[in-house]
N, CA, C and O atoms as a Tripos MOL2 file, in Angstrom:
@<TRIPOS>MOLECULE
protein
  320   319    80     0     0
PROTEIN
NO_CHARGES

@<TRIPOS>ATOM
      1 N          55.1010  121.3260  113.8650 N.3       1 UNK1
      2 CA         56.4600  121.7820  113.6230 C.3       1 UNK1
      3 C          56.5630  123.2170  112.9650 C.2       1 UNK1
      4 O          57.3470  124.0880  113.3420 O.2       1 UNK1
      5 N          55.6640  123.3380  111.9330 N.am      2 UNK2
      6 CA         55.7730  124.6190  111.1960 C.3       2 UNK2
      7 C          55.2950  125.8640  112.2080 C.2       2 UNK2
      8 O          55.8420  126.9670  112.1800 O.2       2 UNK2
      9 N          54.3560  125.5720  112.9710 N.am      3 UNK3
     10 CA         53.7860  126.5130  113.8580 C.3       3 UNK3
     11 C          54.7500  127.0420  114.8960 C.2       3 UNK3
     12 O          54.7690  128.2110  115.2800 O.2       3 UNK3
     13 N          55.5610  126.0600  115.3230 N.am      4 UNK4
     14 CA         56.5850  126.2510  116.2920 C.3       4 UNK4
     15 C          57.6560  127.1200  115.6890 C.2       4 UNK4
     16 O          58.0840  128.0780  116.3330 O.2       4 UNK4
     17 N          58.1140  126.8350  114.4840 N.am      5 UNK5
     18 CA         59.1030  127.6660  113.8310 C.3       5 UNK5
     19 C          58.6130  129.0520  113.4770 C.2       5 UNK5
     20 O          59.3670  130.0180  113.5980 O.2       5 UNK5
     21 N          57.3120  129.1840  113.0240 N.am      6 UNK6
     22 CA         56.7760  130.4940  112.7770 C.3       6 UNK6
     23 C          56.7380  131.3150  114.0730 C.2       6 UNK6
     24 O          57.1380  132.4790  114.0560 O.2       6 UNK6
     25 N          56.2680  130.7470  115.2040 N.am      7 UNK7
     26 CA         56.2280  131.2760  116.5120 C.3       7 UNK7
     27 C          57.5080  131.8240  116.9480 C.2       7 UNK7
     28 O          57.5830  132.9580  117.4200 O.2       7 UNK7
     29 N          58.5630  131.0200  116.8000 N.am      8 UNK8
     30 CA         60.0190  131.4640  117.2630 C.3       8 UNK8
     31 C          60.4070  132.5740  116.3970 C.2       8 UNK8
     32 O          60.9070  133.5620  116.9350 O.2       8 UNK8
     33 N          60.2420  132.5510  115.0980 N.am      9 UNK9
     34 CA         60.6240  133.6150  114.1860 C.3       9 UNK9
     35 C          59.9190  134.8780  114.5610 C.2       9 UNK9
     36 O          60.5580  135.9260  114.6530 O.2       9 UNK9
     37 N          58.6390  134.8300  114.7800 N.am     10 UNK10
     38 CA         57.8300  136.0190  115.1800 C.3      10 UNK10
     39 C          58.3660  136.6320  116.4680 C.2      10 UNK10
     40 O          58.5080  137.8490  116.5860 O.2      10 UNK10
     41 N          58.6740  135.7240  117.4690 N.am     11 UNK11
     42 CA         59.1790  136.1960  118.7270 C.3      11 UNK11
     43 C          60.4920  136.8120  118.6830 C.2      11 UNK11
     44 O          60.7320  137.8020  119.3730 O.2      11 UNK11
     45 N          61.4170  136.2540  117.8640 N.am     12 UNK12
     46 CA         62.6770  136.9190  117.5300 C.3      12 UNK12
     47 C          62.5230  138.2140  116.9500 C.2      12 UNK12
     48 O          63.1100  139.1710  117.4550 O.2      12 UNK12
     49 N          61.7780  138.3520  115.9170 N.am     13 UNK13
     50 CA         61.5930  139.5860  115.2260 C.3      13 UNK13
     51 C          60.9190  140.6880  116.1190 C.2      13 UNK13
     52 O          61.3020  141.8540  116.0180 O.2      13 UNK13
     53 N          59.9030  140.3280  117.0080 N.am     14 UNK14
     54 CA         59.4340  141.2000  117.8650 C.3      14 UNK14
     55 C          60.4960  141.6370  118.8720 C.2      14 UNK14
     56 O          60.6240  142.8340  119.1290 O.2      14 UNK14
     57 N          61.2520  140.7240  119.4420 N.am     15 UNK15
     58 CA         62.2470  141.1230  120.2900 C.3      15 UNK15
     59 C          63.3070  142.0510  119.7530 C.2      15 UNK15
     60 O          63.8600  142.9100  120.4400 O.2      15 UNK15
     61 N          63.5750  141.8020  118.3720 N.am     16 UNK16
     62 CA         64.6050  142.8010  117.7740 C.3      16 UNK16
     63 C          63.9560  144.1210  117.6150 C.2      16 UNK16
     64 O          64.6050  145.1370  117.8650 O.2      16 UNK16
     65 N          62.6530  144.1930  117.1970 N.am     17 UNK17
     66 CA         61.9830  145.4470  117.0550 C.3      17 UNK17
     67 C          61.9360  146.2190  118.4430 C.2      17 UNK17
     68 O          62.1970  147.4200  118.5220 O.2      17 UNK17
     69 N          61.5920  145.4590  119.4940 N.am     18 UNK18
     70 CA         61.5140  146.0400  120.8290 C.3      18 UNK18
     71 C          62.9500  146.5980  121.2790 C.2      18 UNK18
     72 O          63.0890  147.6820  121.8450 O.2      18 UNK18
     73 N          63.9710  145.7520  120.9700 N.am     19 UNK19
     74 CA         65.3220  146.2150  121.3230 C.3      19 UNK19
     75 C          65.8030  147.5430  120.5710 C.2      19 UNK19
     76 O          66.4190  148.4270  121.1650 O.2      19 UNK19
     77 N          65.4660  147.6110  119.1930 N.am     20 UNK20
     78 CA         65.8020  148.6840  118.3570 C.3      20 UNK20
     79 C          64.9980  149.9270  118.9160 C.2      20 UNK20
     80 O          65.5510  150.9870  119.2110 O.2      20 UNK20
     81 N          63.7130  149.7070  119.0260 N.am     21 UNK21
     82 CA         62.9060  150.7710  119.5920 C.3      21 UNK21
     83 C          63.3490  151.4420  120.8790 C.2      21 UNK21
     84 O          63.3480  152.6640  121.0310 O.2      21 UNK21
     85 N          63.7250  150.5650  121.7920 N.am     22 UNK22
     86 CA         64.3180  150.9360  123.1180 C.3      22 UNK22
     87 C          65.5820  151.7360  122.9160 C.2      22 UNK22
     88 O          65.8410  152.7870  123.5020 O.2      22 UNK22
     89 N          66.3450  151.1240  122.0180 N.am     23 UNK23
     90 CA         67.8190  151.8000  121.6980 C.3      23 UNK23
     91 C          67.5750  153.2020  121.2290 C.2      23 UNK23
     92 O          68.1920  154.1430  121.7280 O.2      23 UNK23
     93 N          66.6540  153.3630  120.2450 N.am     24 UNK24
     94 CA         66.3460  154.7390  119.7220 C.3      24 UNK24
     95 C          66.0550  155.6300  120.8710 C.2      24 UNK24
     96 O          66.6540  156.7010  120.9730 O.2      24 UNK24
     97 N          65.1240  155.2330  121.7880 N.am     25 UNK25
     98 CA         64.7070  156.1040  122.8540 C.3      25 UNK25
     99 C          65.8460  156.4740  123.7190 C.2      25 UNK25
    100 O          65.9910  157.6290  124.1180 O.2      25 UNK25
    101 N          66.6800  155.4850  124.0250 N.am     26 UNK26
    102 CA         67.9000  155.7520  124.9520 C.3      26 UNK26
    103 C          68.8220  156.6820  124.2760 C.2      26 UNK26
    104 O          69.4270  157.5170  124.9490 O.2      26 UNK26
    105 N          68.9830  156.6030  122.9650 N.am     27 UNK27
    106 CA         69.9070  157.5010  122.2760 C.3      27 UNK27
    107 C          69.3590  158.9360  122.1710 C.2      27 UNK27
    108 O          70.1010  159.8960  122.3790 O.2      27 UNK27
    109 N          68.1360  159.0740  121.8680 N.am     28 UNK28
    110 CA         67.5160  160.3590  121.7290 C.3      28 UNK28
    111 C          67.6140  161.0270  123.1240 C.2      28 UNK28
    112 O          68.0370  162.1770  123.2380 O.2      28 UNK28
    113 N          67.2310  160.3130  124.1370 N.am     29 UNK29
    114 CA         67.3420  160.9740  125.5150 C.3      29 UNK29
    115 C          68.8210  161.2990  125.7930 C.2      29 UNK29
    116 O          69.1120  162.4000  126.2600 O.2      29 UNK29
    117 N          69.6660  160.4740  125.5500 N.am     30 UNK30
    118 CA         71.1210  160.7580  125.8740 C.3      30 UNK30
    119 C          71.6430  161.9890  125.2460 C.2      30 UNK30
    120 O          72.5260  162.6420  125.8030 O.2      30 UNK30
    121 N          71.0840  162.3700  123.9910 N.am     31 UNK31
    122 CA         71.5090  163.5100  123.2790 C.3      31 UNK31
    123 C          71.1210  164.7670  123.9070 C.2      31 UNK31
    124 O          71.6690  165.8060  123.5390 O.2      31 UNK31
    125 N          70.2090  164.7770  124.8400 N.am     32 UNK32
    126 CA         69.7400  165.9830  125.4880 C.3      32 UNK32
    127 C          69.8330  165.9030  126.9760 C.2      32 UNK32
    128 O          69.5530  166.9000  127.6420 O.2      32 UNK32
    129 N          70.2090  164.7830  127.5510 N.am     33 UNK33
    130 CA         70.1610  164.6140  128.9690 C.3      33 UNK33
    131 C          71.6300  164.4050  129.4790 C.2      33 UNK33
    132 O          72.1380  163.2850  129.4310 O.2      33 UNK33
    133 N          72.2470  165.3970  129.9240 N.am     34 UNK34
    134 CA         73.6180  165.5240  130.3340 C.3      34 UNK34
    135 C          73.9580  164.3810  131.3610 C.2      34 UNK34
    136 O          75.1330  164.0310  131.4620 O.2      34 UNK34
    137 N          73.0670  163.8340  132.0620 N.am     35 UNK35
    138 CA         73.3500  162.8920  133.1390 C.3      35 UNK35
    139 C          73.1090  161.5410  132.5860 C.2      35 UNK35
    140 O          73.3190  160.6140  133.3700 O.2      35 UNK35
    141 N          72.6900  161.2290  131.3320 N.am     36 UNK36
    142 CA         72.4350  160.0040  130.7940 C.3      36 UNK36
    143 C          73.7850  159.2240  130.6720 C.2      36 UNK36
    144 O          74.8260  159.7520  130.2810 O.2      36 UNK36
    145 N          73.6650  157.9040  131.0480 N.am     37 UNK37
    146 CA         74.8650  157.0720  130.9960 C.3      37 UNK37
    147 C          75.3120  156.7320  129.4030 C.2      37 UNK37
    148 O          76.4230  156.3150  129.0760 O.2      37 UNK37
    149 N          74.3070  156.9790  128.5880 N.am     38 UNK38
    150 CA         74.5630  156.7500  127.1830 C.3      38 UNK38
    151 C          75.0850  158.0370  126.3880 C.2      38 UNK38
    152 O          75.2480  157.9760  125.1690 O.2      38 UNK38
    153 N          75.3370  159.1790  127.0980 N.am     39 UNK39
    154 CA         75.7260  160.3060  126.4740 C.3      39 UNK39
    155 C          77.1580  160.1750  126.0400 C.2      39 UNK39
    156 O          77.4630  160.4750  124.8860 O.2      39 UNK39
    157 N          78.0530  159.7460  126.8970 N.am     40 UNK40
    158 CA         79.3890  159.5770  126.5510 C.3      40 UNK40
    159 C          79.7090  158.1410  126.1520 C.2      40 UNK40
    160 O          79.6340  157.2070  126.9510 O.2      40 UNK40
    161 N          80.0840  158.0070  124.8270 N.am     41 UNK41
    162 CA         80.2230  156.7060  124.2150 C.3      41 UNK41
    163 C          81.6440  156.5570  123.7490 C.2      41 UNK41
    164 O          82.3670  157.5250  123.5120 O.2      41 UNK41
    165 N          82.0430  155.1960  123.6190 N.am     42 UNK42
    166 CA         83.2310  154.9700  122.9710 C.3      42 UNK42
    167 C          82.9800  154.5950  121.5620 C.2      42 UNK42
    168 O          82.1960  153.6990  121.2500 O.2      42 UNK42
    169 N          83.6420  155.2790  120.7390 N.am     43 UNK43
    170 CA         83.4950  154.8980  119.1800 C.3      43 UNK43
    171 C          84.9000  154.3750  118.8140 C.2      43 UNK43
    172 O          85.9500  154.9630  119.0710 O.2      43 UNK43
    173 N          84.7730  153.1260  118.1450 N.am     44 UNK44
    174 CA         85.9520  152.4250  117.7580 C.3      44 UNK44
    175 C          86.0160  152.1980  116.1680 C.2      44 UNK44
    176 O          85.0030  151.9250  115.5230 O.2      44 UNK44
    177 N          87.1290  152.3180  115.6620 N.am     45 UNK45
    178 CA         87.3180  152.1080  114.2390 C.3      45 UNK45
    179 C          88.6310  151.2390  114.0400 C.2      45 UNK45
    180 O          89.5110  151.2110  114.9010 O.2      45 UNK45
    181 N          88.6990  150.6070  112.9760 N.am     46 UNK46
    182 CA         89.8990  149.7590  112.6200 C.3      46 UNK46
    183 C          90.7800  150.6410  111.8900 C.2      46 UNK46
    184 O          90.3570  151.2950  110.9370 O.2      46 UNK46
    185 N          92.0870  150.7050  112.3130 N.am     47 UNK47
    186 CA         93.1490  151.4370  111.7810 C.3      47 UNK47
    187 C          94.2500  150.5080  111.4890 C.2      47 UNK47
    188 O          94.9260  150.0500  112.4100 O.2      47 UNK47
    189 N          94.4830  150.1830  110.1700 N.am     48 UNK48
    190 CA         95.4980  149.0720  109.9520 C.3      48 UNK48
    191 C          95.3070  147.8160  110.6260 C.2      48 UNK48
    192 O          96.2280  147.1410  111.0860 O.2      48 UNK48
    193 N          93.9670  147.4920  110.6770 N.am     49 UNK49
    194 CA         93.6780  146.1250  111.3920 C.3      49 UNK49
    195 C          93.7800  146.1890  112.9550 C.2      49 UNK49
    196 O          93.5800  145.1740  113.6220 O.2      49 UNK49
    197 N          94.0760  147.3220  113.5010 N.am     50 UNK50
    198 CA         93.9950  147.4470  114.9770 C.3      50 UNK50
    199 C          92.8770  148.4930  115.3260 C.2      50 UNK50
    200 O          92.6170  149.4870  114.6480 O.2      50 UNK50
    201 N          92.2400  148.1060  116.5240 N.am     51 UNK51
    202 CA         91.1960  149.0350  116.8950 C.3      51 UNK51
    203 C          91.7480  150.3690  117.4880 C.2      51 UNK51
    204 O          92.6740  150.3670  118.2980 O.2      51 UNK51
    205 N          91.1370  151.5090  117.0490 N.am     52 UNK52
    206 CA         91.4120  152.8390  117.4400 C.3      52 UNK52
    207 C          90.1440  153.3190  118.1610 C.2      52 UNK52
    208 O          89.1230  153.4480  117.4860 O.2      52 UNK52
    209 N          90.1210  153.5950  119.4720 N.am     53 UNK53
    210 CA         88.9290  154.0760  120.0780 C.3      53 UNK53
    211 C          89.0770  155.4090  120.7430 C.2      53 UNK53
    212 O          90.1960  155.7630  121.1150 O.2      53 UNK53
    213 N          88.0960  156.1260  120.9080 N.am     54 UNK54
    214 CA         87.9990  157.3880  121.5200 C.3      54 UNK54
    215 C          86.5260  157.6030  122.1770 C.2      54 UNK54
    216 O          85.5070  157.0290  121.7910 O.2      54 UNK54
    217 N          86.6080  158.5190  123.2200 N.am     55 UNK55
    218 CA         85.2860  158.7510  123.9800 C.3      55 UNK55
    219 C          84.7540  160.0210  123.3270 C.2      55 UNK55
    220 O          85.4340  161.0430  123.2330 O.2      55 UNK55
    221 N          83.4740  159.9050  122.8710 N.am     56 UNK56
    222 CA         82.8310  161.0010  122.1760 C.3      56 UNK56
    223 C          81.5200  161.3540  122.9450 C.2      56 UNK56
    224 O          80.9970  160.5210  123.6840 O.2      56 UNK56
    225 N          81.0120  162.5600  122.7670 N.am     57 UNK57
    226 CA         79.7850  162.9670  123.4340 C.3      57 UNK57
    227 C          78.6990  163.0120  122.3680 C.2      57 UNK57
    228 O          78.8440  163.6920  121.3520 O.2      57 UNK57
    229 N          77.6260  162.2960  122.6010 N.am     58 UNK58
    230 CA         76.5430  162.3140  121.7450 C.3      58 UNK58
    231 C          75.6860  163.6090  121.9350 C.2      58 UNK58
    232 O          75.2380  163.9490  123.0300 O.2      58 UNK58
    233 N          75.5050  164.2690  120.8220 N.am     59 UNK59
    234 CA         74.8760  165.6500  120.9210 C.3      59 UNK59
    235 C          73.6240  165.6630  120.1660 C.2      59 UNK59
    236 O          72.7760  166.4990  120.4780 O.2      59 UNK59
    237 N          73.3930  164.8110  119.1760 N.am     60 UNK60
    238 CA         72.2620  164.9280  118.4100 C.3      60 UNK60
    239 C          71.8040  163.6580  117.7520 C.2      60 UNK60
    240 O          72.6630  162.9090  117.2860 O.2      60 UNK60
    241 N          70.5400  163.3440  117.6690 N.am     61 UNK61
    242 CA         70.1060  162.1500  116.9460 C.3      61 UNK61
    243 C          69.0370  162.5820  115.9040 C.2      61 UNK61
    244 O          68.0820  163.2760  116.2530 O.2      61 UNK61
    245 N          69.2050  162.1650  114.6230 N.am     62 UNK62
    246 CA         68.1900  162.3910  113.6600 C.3      62 UNK62
    247 C          67.6980  161.0950  113.2400 C.2      62 UNK62
    248 O          68.3240  160.5240  112.3460 O.2      62 UNK62
    249 N          66.5720  160.4840  113.7930 N.am     63 UNK63
    250 CA         66.0660  159.2360  113.4210 C.3      63 UNK63
    251 C          65.6030  159.0800  111.9920 C.2      63 UNK63
    252 O          65.7360  158.0140  111.3910 O.2      63 UNK63
    253 N          65.0510  160.1730  111.4500 N.am     64 UNK64
    254 CA         64.7030  159.9440  110.0640 C.3      64 UNK64
    255 C          65.7480  159.8160  109.0740 C.2      64 UNK64
    256 O          65.5730  159.3330  107.9560 O.2      64 UNK64
    257 N          66.8690  160.2770  109.5350 N.am     65 UNK65
    258 CA         68.1000  160.1820  108.6470 C.3      65 UNK65
    259 C          69.1350  159.0800  109.1910 C.2      65 UNK65
    260 O          70.2320  158.8980  108.6620 O.2      65 UNK65
    261 N          68.6780  158.3790  110.2810 N.am     66 UNK66
    262 CA         69.4230  157.4120  110.9590 C.3      66 UNK66
    263 C          70.9180  157.9520  111.1630 C.2      66 UNK66
    264 O          71.8930  157.3400  110.7270 O.2      66 UNK66
    265 N          70.9990  159.1470  111.8610 N.am     67 UNK67
    266 CA         72.2490  159.8470  112.0200 C.3      67 UNK67
    267 C          72.4800  160.1490  113.4530 C.2      67 UNK67
    268 O          71.5880  160.5720  114.1880 O.2      67 UNK67
    269 N          73.7050  159.9200  113.8350 N.am     68 UNK68
    270 CA         74.1030  160.2380  115.1890 C.3      68 UNK68
    271 C          75.1810  161.3180  114.9260 C.2      68 UNK68
    272 O          75.9170  161.2800  113.9400 O.2      68 UNK68
    273 N          75.2290  162.3530  115.9410 N.am     69 UNK69
    274 CA         76.1250  163.4190  115.8670 C.3      69 UNK69
    275 C          76.9410  163.4310  117.1550 C.2      69 UNK69
    276 O          76.3470  163.3670  118.2320 O.2      69 UNK69
    277 N          78.2290  163.5070  117.1050 N.am     70 UNK70
    278 CA         79.0820  163.4330  118.2400 C.3      70 UNK70
    279 C          79.9620  164.7400  118.2410 C.2      70 UNK70
    280 O          80.1970  165.4010  117.2300 O.2      70 UNK70
    281 N          80.4290  165.0310  119.5400 N.am     71 UNK71
    282 CA         81.3980  166.0040  119.7670 C.3      71 UNK71
    283 C          82.5970  165.3460  120.2200 C.2      71 UNK71
    284 O          82.4970  164.2980  120.8580 O.2      71 UNK71
    285 N          83.8620  165.9160  119.9240 N.am     72 UNK72
    286 CA         85.1650  165.2300  120.4540 C.3      72 UNK72
    287 C          86.0820  166.4230  120.6310 C.2      72 UNK72
    288 O          85.7550  167.5080  120.1500 O.2      72 UNK72
    289 N          87.1900  166.2740  121.2840 N.am     73 UNK73
    290 CA         88.1620  167.1730  121.5530 C.3      73 UNK73
    291 C          88.9960  167.4610  120.2930 C.2      73 UNK73
    292 O          89.8150  166.6610  119.8400 O.2      73 UNK73
    293 N          88.7320  168.6290  119.7780 N.am     74 UNK74
    294 CA         89.4640  168.9740  118.4090 C.3      74 UNK74
    295 C          90.9850  169.0380  118.6380 C.2      74 UNK74
    296 O          91.7510  169.0180  117.6740 O.2      74 UNK74
    297 N          91.4050  169.1100  119.8400 N.am     75 UNK75
    298 CA         92.9070  169.0970  120.0000 C.3      75 UNK75
    299 C          93.5060  167.6110  120.1030 C.2      75 UNK75
    300 O          94.7080  167.4010  120.2700 O.2      75 UNK75
    301 N          92.6660  166.7380  119.9990 N.am     76 UNK76
    302 CA         93.0310  165.2740  120.1510 C.3      76 UNK76
    303 C          93.8380  164.9370  118.8400 C.2      76 UNK76
    304 O          93.4760  165.3650  117.7450 O.2      76 UNK76
    305 N          94.9070  164.1770  119.0050 N.am     77 UNK77
    306 CA         95.6720  163.7760  117.8730 C.3      77 UNK77
    307 C          94.9070  162.9380  116.8770 C.2      77 UNK77
    308 O          95.2820  162.7810  115.7150 O.2      77 UNK77
    309 N          93.7500  162.3770  117.4240 N.am     78 UNK78
    310 CA         92.9420  161.5130  116.5250 C.3      78 UNK78
    311 C          92.0630  162.4220  115.4490 C.2      78 UNK78
    312 O          91.5060  161.9500  114.4580 O.2      78 UNK78
    313 N          92.0500  163.6620  115.7990 N.am     79 UNK79
    314 CA         91.2730  164.5800  114.9170 C.3      79 UNK79
    315 C          92.1620  165.1860  113.8510 C.2      79 UNK79
    316 O          91.6570  165.7910  112.9050 O.2      79 UNK79
    317 N          93.4800  165.0400  113.9770 N.am     80 UNK80
    318 CA         94.4620  165.6570  113.1340 C.3      80 UNK80
    319 C          94.3460  165.0120  111.7800 C.2      80 UNK80
    320 O          95.0850  165.3660  110.8620 O.2      80 UNK80
@<TRIPOS>BOND
     1     1     2 1
     2     2     3 1
     3     3     4 2
     4     3     5 am
     5     5     6 1
     6     6     7 1
     7     7     8 2
     8     7     9 am
     9     9    10 1
    10    10    11 1
    11    11    12 2
    12    11    13 am
    13    13    14 1
    14    14    15 1
    15    15    16 2
    16    15    17 am
    17    17    18 1
    18    18    19 1
    19    19    20 2
    20    19    21 am
    21    21    22 1
    22    22    23 1
    23    23    24 2
    24    23    25 am
    25    25    26 1
    26    26    27 1
    27    27    28 2
    28    27    29 am
    29    29    30 1
    30    30    31 1
    31    31    32 2
    32    31    33 am
    33    33    34 1
    34    34    35 1
    35    35    36 2
    36    35    37 am
    37    37    38 1
    38    38    39 1
    39    39    40 2
    40    39    41 am
    41    41    42 1
    42    42    43 1
    43    43    44 2
    44    43    45 am
    45    45    46 1
    46    46    47 1
    47    47    48 2
    48    47    49 am
    49    49    50 1
    50    50    51 1
    51    51    52 2
    52    51    53 am
    53    53    54 1
    54    54    55 1
    55    55    56 2
    56    55    57 am
    57    57    58 1
    58    58    59 1
    59    59    60 2
    60    59    61 am
    61    61    62 1
    62    62    63 1
    63    63    64 2
    64    63    65 am
    65    65    66 1
    66    66    67 1
    67    67    68 2
    68    67    69 am
    69    69    70 1
    70    70    71 1
    71    71    72 2
    72    71    73 am
    73    73    74 1
    74    74    75 1
    75    75    76 2
    76    75    77 am
    77    77    78 1
    78    78    79 1
    79    79    80 2
    80    79    81 am
    81    81    82 1
    82    82    83 1
    83    83    84 2
    84    83    85 am
    85    85    86 1
    86    86    87 1
    87    87    88 2
    88    87    89 am
    89    89    90 1
    90    90    91 1
    91    91    92 2
    92    91    93 am
    93    93    94 1
    94    94    95 1
    95    95    96 2
    96    95    97 am
    97    97    98 1
    98    98    99 1
    99    99   100 2
   100    99   101 am
   101   101   102 1
   102   102   103 1
   103   103   104 2
   104   103   105 am
   105   105   106 1
   106   106   107 1
   107   107   108 2
   108   107   109 am
   109   109   110 1
   110   110   111 1
   111   111   112 2
   112   111   113 am
   113   113   114 1
   114   114   115 1
   115   115   116 2
   116   115   117 am
   117   117   118 1
   118   118   119 1
   119   119   120 2
   120   119   121 am
   121   121   122 1
   122   122   123 1
   123   123   124 2
   124   123   125 am
   125   125   126 1
   126   126   127 1
   127   127   128 2
   128   127   129 am
   129   129   130 1
   130   130   131 1
   131   131   132 2
   132   131   133 am
   133   133   134 1
   134   134   135 1
   135   135   136 2
   136   135   137 am
   137   137   138 1
   138   138   139 1
   139   139   140 2
   140   139   141 am
   141   141   142 1
   142   142   143 1
   143   143   144 2
   144   143   145 am
   145   145   146 1
   146   146   147 1
   147   147   148 2
   148   147   149 am
   149   149   150 1
   150   150   151 1
   151   151   152 2
   152   151   153 am
   153   153   154 1
   154   154   155 1
   155   155   156 2
   156   155   157 am
   157   157   158 1
   158   158   159 1
   159   159   160 2
   160   159   161 am
   161   161   162 1
   162   162   163 1
   163   163   164 2
   164   163   165 am
   165   165   166 1
   166   166   167 1
   167   167   168 2
   168   167   169 am
   169   169   170 1
   170   170   171 1
   171   171   172 2
   172   171   173 am
   173   173   174 1
   174   174   175 1
   175   175   176 2
   176   175   177 am
   177   177   178 1
   178   178   179 1
   179   179   180 2
   180   179   181 am
   181   181   182 1
   182   182   183 1
   183   183   184 2
   184   183   185 am
   185   185   186 1
   186   186   187 1
   187   187   188 2
   188   187   189 am
   189   189   190 1
   190   190   191 1
   191   191   192 2
   192   191   193 am
   193   193   194 1
   194   194   195 1
   195   195   196 2
   196   195   197 am
   197   197   198 1
   198   198   199 1
   199   199   200 2
   200   199   201 am
   201   201   202 1
   202   202   203 1
   203   203   204 2
   204   203   205 am
   205   205   206 1
   206   206   207 1
   207   207   208 2
   208   207   209 am
   209   209   210 1
   210   210   211 1
   211   211   212 2
   212   211   213 am
   213   213   214 1
   214   214   215 1
   215   215   216 2
   216   215   217 am
   217   217   218 1
   218   218   219 1
   219   219   220 2
   220   219   221 am
   221   221   222 1
   222   222   223 1
   223   223   224 2
   224   223   225 am
   225   225   226 1
   226   226   227 1
   227   227   228 2
   228   227   229 am
   229   229   230 1
   230   230   231 1
   231   231   232 2
   232   231   233 am
   233   233   234 1
   234   234   235 1
   235   235   236 2
   236   235   237 am
   237   237   238 1
   238   238   239 1
   239   239   240 2
   240   239   241 am
   241   241   242 1
   242   242   243 1
   243   243   244 2
   244   243   245 am
   245   245   246 1
   246   246   247 1
   247   247   248 2
   248   247   249 am
   249   249   250 1
   250   250   251 1
   251   251   252 2
   252   251   253 am
   253   253   254 1
   254   254   255 1
   255   255   256 2
   256   255   257 am
   257   257   258 1
   258   258   259 1
   259   259   260 2
   260   259   261 am
   261   261   262 1
   262   262   263 1
   263   263   264 2
   264   263   265 am
   265   265   266 1
   266   266   267 1
   267   267   268 2
   268   267   269 am
   269   269   270 1
   270   270   271 1
   271   271   272 2
   272   271   273 am
   273   273   274 1
   274   274   275 1
   275   275   276 2
   276   275   277 am
   277   277   278 1
   278   278   279 1
   279   279   280 2
   280   279   281 am
   281   281   282 1
   282   282   283 1
   283   283   284 2
   284   283   285 am
   285   285   286 1
   286   286   287 1
   287   287   288 2
   288   287   289 am
   289   289   290 1
   290   290   291 1
   291   291   292 2
   292   291   293 am
   293   293   294 1
   294   294   295 1
   295   295   296 2
   296   295   297 am
   297   297   298 1
   298   298   299 1
   299   299   300 2
   300   299   301 am
   301   301   302 1
   302   302   303 1
   303   303   304 2
   304   303   305 am
   305   305   306 1
   306   306   307 1
   307   307   308 2
   308   307   309 am
   309   309   310 1
   310   310   311 1
   311   311   312 2
   312   311   313 am
   313   313   314 1
   314   314   315 1
   315   315   316 2
   316   315   317 am
   317   317   318 1
   318   318   319 1
   319   319   320 2
@<TRIPOS>SUBSTRUCTURE
     1 UNK1         2 RESIDUE 1 A UNK
     2 UNK2         6 RESIDUE 1 A UNK
     3 UNK3        10 RESIDUE 1 A UNK
     4 UNK4        14 RESIDUE 1 A UNK
     5 UNK5        18 RESIDUE 1 A UNK
     6 UNK6        22 RESIDUE 1 A UNK
     7 UNK7        26 RESIDUE 1 A UNK
     8 UNK8        30 RESIDUE 1 A UNK
     9 UNK9        34 RESIDUE 1 A UNK
    10 UNK10       38 RESIDUE 1 A UNK
    11 UNK11       42 RESIDUE 1 A UNK
    12 UNK12       46 RESIDUE 1 A UNK
    13 UNK13       50 RESIDUE 1 A UNK
    14 UNK14       54 RESIDUE 1 A UNK
    15 UNK15       58 RESIDUE 1 A UNK
    16 UNK16       62 RESIDUE 1 A UNK
    17 UNK17       66 RESIDUE 1 A UNK
    18 UNK18       70 RESIDUE 1 A UNK
    19 UNK19       74 RESIDUE 1 A UNK
    20 UNK20       78 RESIDUE 1 A UNK
    21 UNK21       82 RESIDUE 1 A UNK
    22 UNK22       86 RESIDUE 1 A UNK
    23 UNK23       90 RESIDUE 1 A UNK
    24 UNK24       94 RESIDUE 1 A UNK
    25 UNK25       98 RESIDUE 1 A UNK
    26 UNK26      102 RESIDUE 1 A UNK
    27 UNK27      106 RESIDUE 1 A UNK
    28 UNK28      110 RESIDUE 1 A UNK
    29 UNK29      114 RESIDUE 1 A UNK
    30 UNK30      118 RESIDUE 1 A UNK
    31 UNK31      122 RESIDUE 1 A UNK
    32 UNK32      126 RESIDUE 1 A UNK
    33 UNK33      130 RESIDUE 1 A UNK
    34 UNK34      134 RESIDUE 1 A UNK
    35 UNK35      138 RESIDUE 1 A UNK
    36 UNK36      142 RESIDUE 1 A UNK
    37 UNK37      146 RESIDUE 1 A UNK
    38 UNK38      150 RESIDUE 1 A UNK
    39 UNK39      154 RESIDUE 1 A UNK
    40 UNK40      158 RESIDUE 1 A UNK
    41 UNK41      162 RESIDUE 1 A UNK
    42 UNK42      166 RESIDUE 1 A UNK
    43 UNK43      170 RESIDUE 1 A UNK
    44 UNK44      174 RESIDUE 1 A UNK
    45 UNK45      178 RESIDUE 1 A UNK
    46 UNK46      182 RESIDUE 1 A UNK
    47 UNK47      186 RESIDUE 1 A UNK
    48 UNK48      190 RESIDUE 1 A UNK
    49 UNK49      194 RESIDUE 1 A UNK
    50 UNK50      198 RESIDUE 1 A UNK
    51 UNK51      202 RESIDUE 1 A UNK
    52 UNK52      206 RESIDUE 1 A UNK
    53 UNK53      210 RESIDUE 1 A UNK
    54 UNK54      214 RESIDUE 1 A UNK
    55 UNK55      218 RESIDUE 1 A UNK
    56 UNK56      222 RESIDUE 1 A UNK
    57 UNK57      226 RESIDUE 1 A UNK
    58 UNK58      230 RESIDUE 1 A UNK
    59 UNK59      234 RESIDUE 1 A UNK
    60 UNK60      238 RESIDUE 1 A UNK
    61 UNK61      242 RESIDUE 1 A UNK
    62 UNK62      246 RESIDUE 1 A UNK
    63 UNK63      250 RESIDUE 1 A UNK
    64 UNK64      254 RESIDUE 1 A UNK
    65 UNK65      258 RESIDUE 1 A UNK
    66 UNK66      262 RESIDUE 1 A UNK
    67 UNK67      266 RESIDUE 1 A UNK
    68 UNK68      270 RESIDUE 1 A UNK
    69 UNK69      274 RESIDUE 1 A UNK
    70 UNK70      278 RESIDUE 1 A UNK
    71 UNK71      282 RESIDUE 1 A UNK
    72 UNK72      286 RESIDUE 1 A UNK
    73 UNK73      290 RESIDUE 1 A UNK
    74 UNK74      294 RESIDUE 1 A UNK
    75 UNK75      298 RESIDUE 1 A UNK
    76 UNK76      302 RESIDUE 1 A UNK
    77 UNK77      306 RESIDUE 1 A UNK
    78 UNK78      310 RESIDUE 1 A UNK
    79 UNK79      314 RESIDUE 1 A UNK
    80 UNK80      318 RESIDUE 1 A UNK
């Protein structure tokens, strides 16, 4: 029983690590590849309990700082 639990936990952790490593690669590529499907993303925040969403362009990824940099339309009322 213990070996089954340990095996399952290890598989889940490996799958999570694989997922996050793949996600990092996709985001880094999207920041420099204009044709990437992941370049234009929807970012949502809660405003007074209701979601507020906007489309933003992923421009830069700094993995060491775990930071994503986006561009948006400065004339948007959401930037005011």
